[in-house]
C-alpha positions as CSV (number, residue, x, y, z in Angstrom):
1,E,108.4,118.6,118.2
2,K,107.6,122.3,117.9
3,F,105.6,122.0,114.7
4,A,102.3,121.0,116.4
5,T,102.2,124.3,118.4
6,S,103.8,126.6,115.9
7,N,103.2,128.0,112.4
8,D,105.9,126.8,109.9
9,P,104.6,126.6,106.3
10,S,108.1,125.9,105.1
11,L,108.1,122.5,106.8
12,V,104.9,121.7,104.9
13,A,106.6,122.6,101.7
14,L,109.7,120.5,102.7
15,Y,107.4,117.5,103.4
16,V,106.0,117.8,99.8
17,Q,109.4,118.0,98.2
18,Y,110.6,115.1,100.5
19,G,107.7,113.0,99.2
20,R,108.8,113.8,95.6
21,Y,112.4,112.8,96.5
22,L,111.3,109.5,98.0
23,L,109.2,108.6,94.9
24,I,112.0,109.6,92.6
25,S,114.4,107.4,94.6
26,S,112.1,104.3,94.9
27,S,110.2,104.2,91.6
28,R,112.6,104.5,88.7
29,P,111.5,103.2,85.3
30,G,112.7,99.7,84.8
31,T,112.6,98.8,88.6
32,Q,110.0,97.4,90.9
33,P,107.4,99.8,92.2
34,A,107.8,101.3,95.7
35,N,106.7,98.7,98.3
36,L,105.6,99.2,101.9
37,Q,109.0,100.6,102.9
38,G,109.9,102.1,99.5
39,I,113.4,100.8,99.0
40,W,114.5,101.4,102.6
41,N,113.7,98.1,104.3
42,D,116.7,97.2,106.5
43,L,115.4,94.0,108.0
44,L,115.6,90.3,107.0
45,T,112.1,89.8,108.4
46,P,110.4,93.2,107.7
47,P,106.9,94.2,108.8
48,W,104.3,92.8,106.4
49,G,107.1,91.2,104.4
50,S,108.0,94.5,102.8
51,K,105.4,93.6,100.2
52,Y,102.5,95.4,98.5
53,T,99.2,95.7,100.3
54,T,96.7,96.5,97.6
55,N,93.7,97.6,99.6
56,I,95.2,101.0,100.1
57,N,99.0,101.1,100.7
58,L,100.4,100.4,97.2
59,Q,97.9,102.8,95.7
60,M,98.7,105.5,98.2
61,N,102.4,105.3,97.2
62,Y,101.4,106.6,93.8
63,W,98.9,109.3,94.7
64,P,101.5,112.1,94.3
65,A,102.9,110.9,91.0
66,N,100.7,112.8,88.6
67,I,99.7,115.9,90.6
68,L,103.3,116.5,91.7
69,N,104.7,116.3,88.1
70,L,106.3,112.8,88.4
71,A,104.0,111.0,85.9
72,Q,106.9,109.0,84.4
73,L,107.5,107.4,87.8
74,N,104.2,105.5,87.3
75,E,106.0,103.2,84.9
76,P,107.1,100.5,87.5
77,L,103.5,100.4,88.8
78,F,102.0,100.1,85.4
79,A,104.5,97.3,84.5
80,K,103.5,95.4,87.6
81,I,99.8,95.9,86.8
82,K,100.3,94.2,83.5
83,S,101.9,91.2,85.2
84,L,99.2,91.1,87.8
85,A,96.6,91.1,85.1
86,V,98.1,87.9,83.7
87,N,98.2,86.1,87.0
88,G,94.9,87.6,88.0
89,S,93.1,86.1,85.0
90,Q,94.1,82.6,86.2
91,T,93.0,83.4,89.7
92,A,89.6,84.6,88.4
93,K,89.1,81.3,86.6
94,D,90.4,79.1,89.4
95,Y,88.6,80.8,92.3
96,Y,85.5,82.2,90.8
97,G,85.0,80.6,87.4
98,A,85.0,84.1,86.0
99,N,86.5,86.0,83.0
100,G,88.8,89.0,83.3
101,W,91.3,89.4,86.2
102,V,91.1,89.8,89.9
103,L,93.5,90.9,92.6
104,H,93.0,90.5,96.4
105,H,94.4,92.5,99.2
106,N,98.1,91.7,98.9
107,T,100.8,90.9,96.4
108,D,104.5,90.5,96.2
109,L,107.6,90.3,93.9
110,W,106.1,87.2,92.2
111,N,102.7,89.0,91.5
112,G,100.5,86.7,93.6
113,T,96.8,87.5,93.1
114,A,94.9,84.9,95.2
115,P,93.4,85.5,98.6
116,I,95.9,85.2,101.5
117,N,95.8,85.4,105.3
118,A,92.4,85.3,107.0
119,S,89.0,85.6,105.3
120,N,88.0,88.6,107.3
121,H,90.4,90.7,105.2
122,G,92.0,88.4,102.6
123,I,88.8,87.9,100.6
124,W,88.5,91.3,99.1
125,V,88.0,91.4,95.3
126,T,88.5,95.0,94.1
127,G,92.3,95.3,94.0
128,A,92.4,95.0,90.2
129,A,89.6,97.6,89.8
130,W,91.4,100.1,92.1
131,L,94.7,99.6,90.2
132,S,92.9,100.2,87.0
133,Q,91.9,103.6,88.3
134,H,95.6,104.5,88.3
135,L,95.7,103.8,84.6
136,W,92.7,105.9,83.9
137,E,94.0,108.8,86.1
138,H,97.2,108.7,84.2
139,Y,95.3,109.2,80.9
140,L,93.3,112.0,82.5
141,F,96.4,113.9,83.6
142,T,98.3,113.4,80.3
143,N,95.6,113.1,77.6
144,D,97.9,110.4,76.1
145,Q,95.4,108.6,73.8
146,R,98.0,106.0,72.7
147,F,98.5,105.0,76.4
148,L,94.8,104.7,76.8
149,D,94.5,102.5,73.7
150,K,97.5,100.2,74.1
151,D,98.0,100.1,77.9
152,A,95.1,101.3,80.0
153,Y,91.8,100.4,78.3
154,P,92.6,96.7,77.7
155,I,93.4,96.1,81.4
156,M,90.5,98.2,82.6
157,K,88.2,96.2,80.3
158,Q,89.4,92.9,81.7
159,A,88.9,94.1,85.3
160,A,85.3,95.1,84.3
161,L,84.7,91.6,82.7
162,F,85.5,90.0,86.1
163,F,82.8,92.0,87.9
164,N,80.3,91.2,85.1
165,D,80.6,87.6,86.2
166,F,81.1,88.2,89.9
167,L,78.2,90.6,90.8
168,V,75.0,88.9,92.0
169,L,71.5,90.1,92.5
170,D,70.6,90.9,96.1
171,P,67.2,89.2,96.8
172,K,66.2,91.9,99.4
173,T,67.0,95.0,97.4
174,G,67.1,93.9,93.8
175,W,70.5,95.6,93.4
176,L,73.6,94.1,92.0
177,I,76.1,93.6,94.8
178,S,79.7,92.4,95.4
179,T,79.9,89.3,97.6
180,P,81.7,87.7,99.3
181,S,84.0,90.6,100.2
182,N,84.9,93.0,103.0
183,S,85.4,96.6,103.8
184,P,89.2,96.7,104.4
185,E,90.2,95.8,107.1
186,N,87.1,96.3,109.2
187,G,84.0,94.3,109.9
188,G,84.9,90.9,108.5
189,L,83.4,89.0,105.6
190,V,80.2,90.6,104.3
191,A,77.9,91.0,101.3
192,G,77.9,94.3,99.5
193,P,80.4,96.6,101.2
194,T,80.1,100.2,100.0
195,M,83.7,100.6,99.0
196,D,83.4,97.7,96.5
197,H,80.4,99.3,94.8
198,Q,82.1,102.7,94.6
199,I,85.2,101.2,92.9
200,I,83.2,98.9,90.6
201,R,80.9,101.7,89.5
202,T,83.9,104.0,88.9
203,L,85.6,101.3,86.9
204,F,82.5,100.7,84.7
205,K,82.1,104.4,84.1
206,N,85.8,104.8,83.2
207,C,85.5,101.9,80.7
208,I,82.5,103.6,79.1
209,A,84.3,106.9,78.9
210,G,87.5,105.2,77.5
211,A,85.6,103.3,74.9
212,Q,83.9,106.5,73.7
213,I,87.2,108.3,73.4
214,L,88.7,105.4,71.4
215,G,85.5,104.9,69.4
216,I,85.2,101.2,70.2
217,D,83.1,98.7,72.2
218,N,79.7,100.5,71.9
219,D,77.7,97.4,72.8
220,F,80.0,96.6,75.7
221,S,79.5,100.2,77.0
222,K,75.8,99.9,76.9
223,F,76.0,96.6,78.8
224,L,78.2,98.2,81.5
225,Q,75.8,101.2,81.7
226,D,73.0,98.8,82.5
227,K,75.2,97.3,85.3
228,V,75.9,100.8,86.6
229,D,72.2,101.6,86.8
230,R,71.5,98.4,88.8
231,L,74.6,98.5,91.1
232,A,73.9,99.1,94.8
233,P,74.0,102.9,95.4
234,N,75.7,104.9,98.1
235,Q,73.3,105.2,101.1
236,I,72.8,107.6,104.0
237,G,72.2,105.8,107.3
238,K,70.3,106.6,110.5
239,Y,73.1,108.6,112.0
240,G,73.3,110.8,108.9
241,Q,76.5,108.9,108.0
242,L,77.5,107.4,104.7
243,Q,76.8,103.7,105.2
244,E,79.9,101.4,105.1
245,W,77.7,98.4,104.6
246,L,74.7,97.3,102.5
247,T,72.6,97.5,105.7
248,D,72.5,100.4,108.2
249,K,74.7,98.9,110.9
250,D,77.5,101.4,111.3
251,D,79.0,101.8,114.8
252,T,79.6,105.5,115.4
253,T,82.1,104.7,118.2
254,N,84.3,102.7,115.8
255,K,87.7,104.5,115.3
256,H,89.2,102.0,112.8
257,R,92.2,103.3,110.8
258,H,90.6,102.3,107.5
259,V,87.9,104.6,106.3
260,S,87.3,102.6,103.2
261,H,83.7,103.6,102.4
262,L,84.9,107.1,101.7
263,W,86.9,105.9,98.7
264,G,84.3,107.6,96.5
265,V,85.4,111.0,97.9
266,Y,89.1,110.3,97.5
267,P,90.9,108.9,95.5
268,G,87.7,108.4,93.6
269,N,85.1,110.9,92.5
270,D,82.0,108.8,92.9
271,I,80.9,111.3,95.5
272,S,81.6,115.0,95.1
273,W,80.1,118.5,95.8
274,E,79.3,118.7,92.2
275,K,77.4,115.4,92.0
276,N,75.6,115.1,95.3
277,V,75.9,117.5,98.2
278,D,73.9,115.3,100.6
279,L,76.3,112.4,100.1
280,M,79.3,114.6,100.7
281,K,77.8,115.8,103.9
282,A,77.1,112.2,105.0
283,A,80.7,111.2,104.1
284,K,82.0,114.1,106.2
285,K,79.9,113.0,109.1
286,S,81.3,109.5,108.8
287,L,84.8,110.9,108.9
288,I,84.0,112.9,112.0
289,Y,82.6,109.8,113.7
290,R,85.8,107.8,112.8
291,G,88.0,110.5,114.4
292,D,91.3,112.1,113.6
293,E,93.6,109.6,115.2
294,G,95.2,107.0,113.1
295,T,98.4,105.3,111.8
296,G,100.6,107.4,109.5
297,W,99.0,106.4,106.3
298,S,95.5,106.7,107.8
299,L,96.3,110.3,108.7
300,A,97.5,110.9,105.2
301,W,94.3,109.6,103.7
302,K,92.2,111.8,106.0
303,I,94.2,114.8,104.9
304,N,93.0,114.2,101.4
305,Y,89.5,113.7,102.6
306,W,89.4,117.0,104.4
307,A,90.9,118.7,101.4
308,R,88.0,117.4,99.3
309,F,85.6,118.5,102.0
310,K,87.3,122.0,101.5
311,D,88.2,122.3,105.1
312,G,91.8,123.4,104.9
313,N,92.1,124.1,108.7
314,H,91.1,120.6,109.6
315,A,93.5,119.2,107.0
316,M,96.2,121.3,108.5
317,K,95.5,119.9,112.0
318,L,96.1,116.4,110.6
319,I,99.3,117.5,108.8
320,K,100.6,118.6,112.2
321,M,99.7,115.1,113.6
322,L,101.4,113.4,110.6
323,I,104.6,115.5,111.0
324,S,105.0,115.0,114.7
325,P,107.3,112.7,116.7
326,A,106.4,109.0,116.1
327,A,104.3,107.7,118.9
328,K,101.8,104.9,119.5
329,G,99.8,105.9,116.4
330,G,101.2,107.7,113.4
331,G,103.7,110.6,113.3
332,A,107.1,110.7,111.7
333,Y,110.7,109.6,112.6
334,V,113.5,112.2,112.9
335,N,114.3,111.8,109.2
336,L,110.7,112.4,108.4
337,F,110.0,108.8,107.4
338,D,106.3,108.0,108.1
339,A,105.5,105.9,111.1
340,H,102.7,103.3,110.9
341,P,104.3,102.6,113.4
342,P,106.7,100.9,112.6
343,F,108.1,102.6,109.5
344,Q,105.9,102.4,106.5
345,I,106.4,104.9,103.6
346,D,102.9,105.3,102.2
347,G,102.1,108.1,104.7
348,N,104.9,110.2,103.2
349,F,103.4,109.8,99.7
350,G,99.8,110.2,100.8
351,G,100.6,113.3,102.9
352,A,102.5,115.0,100.0
353,A,99.5,114.3,97.7
354,G,97.1,115.6,100.3
355,I,98.9,118.9,100.7
356,A,98.8,119.4,96.9
357,E,95.1,118.5,96.9
358,M,94.6,121.4,99.3
359,L,96.0,123.8,96.7
360,V,94.4,122.5,93.6
361,Q,91.7,120.0,92.7
362,S,90.6,118.7,89.2
363,H,88.5,115.6,89.9
364,Q,85.2,117.4,89.1
365,S,84.4,119.1,85.7
366,Y,86.7,122.0,86.5
367,I,90.1,122.9,87.9
368,E,89.7,124.6,91.3
369,I,92.4,126.8,92.7
370,L,93.1,127.0,96.4
371,P,90.0,124.9,97.4
372,A,91.2,124.1,100.9
373,L,93.8,126.7,101.9
374,P,94.4,126.7,105.6
375,N,94.8,129.9,107.6
376,E,98.3,129.0,108.5
377,I,99.5,129.1,104.9
378,L,98.3,132.6,104.0
379,F,101.0,133.2,101.4
380,G,103.0,131.0,99.1
381,E,103.9,129.9,95.6
382,V,103.9,126.7,93.7
383,K,105.2,125.8,90.3
384,G,104.6,122.8,88.1
385,L,101.5,121.2,89.8
386,C,99.7,119.1,87.3
387,V,95.9,118.6,86.9
388,R,93.6,116.5,84.8
389,G,93.1,117.6,81.2
390,G,96.8,118.0,80.5
391,F,97.6,121.3,82.3
392,E,100.5,122.4,84.4
393,L,100.0,125.2,86.9
394,D,102.1,127.9,88.5
395,F,100.4,130.2,91.0
396,N,101.0,132.4,94.0
397,W,98.8,133.8,96.7
398,D,99.1,136.4,99.6
399,K,96.8,137.0,102.6
400,G,94.9,133.9,101.6
401,K,94.0,135.3,98.2
402,L,95.2,134.3,94.7
403,L,97.5,136.7,93.0
404,T,98.4,135.3,89.6
405,L,97.9,131.9,87.8
406,T,99.8,130.6,84.8
407,V,98.4,127.6,82.9
408,K,100.6,125.7,80.6
409,S,98.6,123.4,78.2
410,T,100.5,120.2,77.4
411,A,97.7,118.7,75.2
412,G,95.5,121.6,74.1
413,G,91.7,121.7,74.5
414,I,89.3,123.5,76.8
415,C,90.4,124.5,80.3
416,K,87.7,125.3,82.8
417,L,89.0,127.1,85.9
418,R,87.3,128.0,89.1
419,Y,88.6,130.3,92.0
420,Q,86.0,131.0,94.7
421,N,82.9,132.1,92.8
422,I,84.7,133.0,89.6
423,E,84.8,130.7,86.6
424,K,86.8,130.9,83.4
425,L,86.5,128.8,80.3
426,M,89.3,129.1,77.7
427,E,90.4,127.3,74.6
428,T,94.1,126.3,74.8
429,K,96.7,125.2,72.4
430,A,99.3,122.6,73.2
431,G,102.6,124.1,74.3
432,Q,101.1,127.5,75.0
433,S,101.0,129.2,78.4
434,Y,98.3,131.6,79.7
435,T,98.6,134.0,82.6
436,L,95.6,135.1,84.5
437,N,95.0,137.5,87.5
438,A,92.9,136.9,90.6
439,D,89.7,137.5,88.7
440,L,90.8,134.8,86.2
441,K,91.2,137.4,83.5
442,L,94.0,136.9,80.9
443,Q,96.9,139.3,81.4
């Protein structure tokens, strides 16, 4: 109750460790992945069937796995993805006459992949592509080439093959678009929602990069690159916003809990400060229009957005909303379980990931230290945060400034660091640790 009006960084740290505890408890190798209530459903008829909603909620459960040094807990999710790919290939044939595999917005213990519920949110085709992103991210964090070769790339490729058959030429623009689909769970059935194109573009690029690493599928990569070049791009609308739709029809008064068209900001990297500043500014404007209020998981997603916008104070504002007594929208129960409401655990996982994202980011071509540090966490220390490239970080800060940074290389290779306006490029060896000062100079 007091957290919203006080300064208590230790509660923020506790929330991160609590998120790690919840994932450790609900995603052991050899079990099912964490569902909408983790493993803590206590009802015979639970909300949403205690299943897996795959247009955000299942994915959010696993956002903290890699960055918070729990990569092995991805195993139940990856096992489920393999099973979904089998069923999804049949659904692709039956529903679309397409190759590859498809997953719509919801699945269950039996790995259903077909559309369910109403068309305004049930016909959404990019679940397989989004789950494929988790496979690719696991490779980026671990540099495990065997995993890429045997597990990730084959499933990613099959997801890409579906969209090769599914995408159609828009007669008005000449772009390739995804249709029919929707922008979860807002706006109904449409042609060419922005989120779809961000996810598909990212999937194609990941397949191209994966094939290059493995030294295979050169012709397939060229084919995908042609698709990438013709896919509908991100667009800036008349209000300066990132368009959620193919046409410029955004309603700036809409406060819907889903902010799906910002997927390319987080968890994707289709839009970043490094790639396109104007698109990042437009995405930020869209988030401002959508507002801060939301269900628990929606607040958690917005924390990650504000971290990527490098606005730590705004992210901290939402952390205080997320860790507040459960009310009509969002908040937490007395045991810190996330409130949709009712109880839904993804907000715990998304919030923990978002706090880590405020401290370190690695989705661009470098590792950035303290990119979104709020004024209320002026001093602190973290150990064991993981970043893409196969590096594990320990660092501390005081008065809002970095003190020391230790980089442990688990895979070797080049490590590119950035802190404020300072950059450091260093060659690393697997198993070696490197300690740097606030100027990123080796000690």
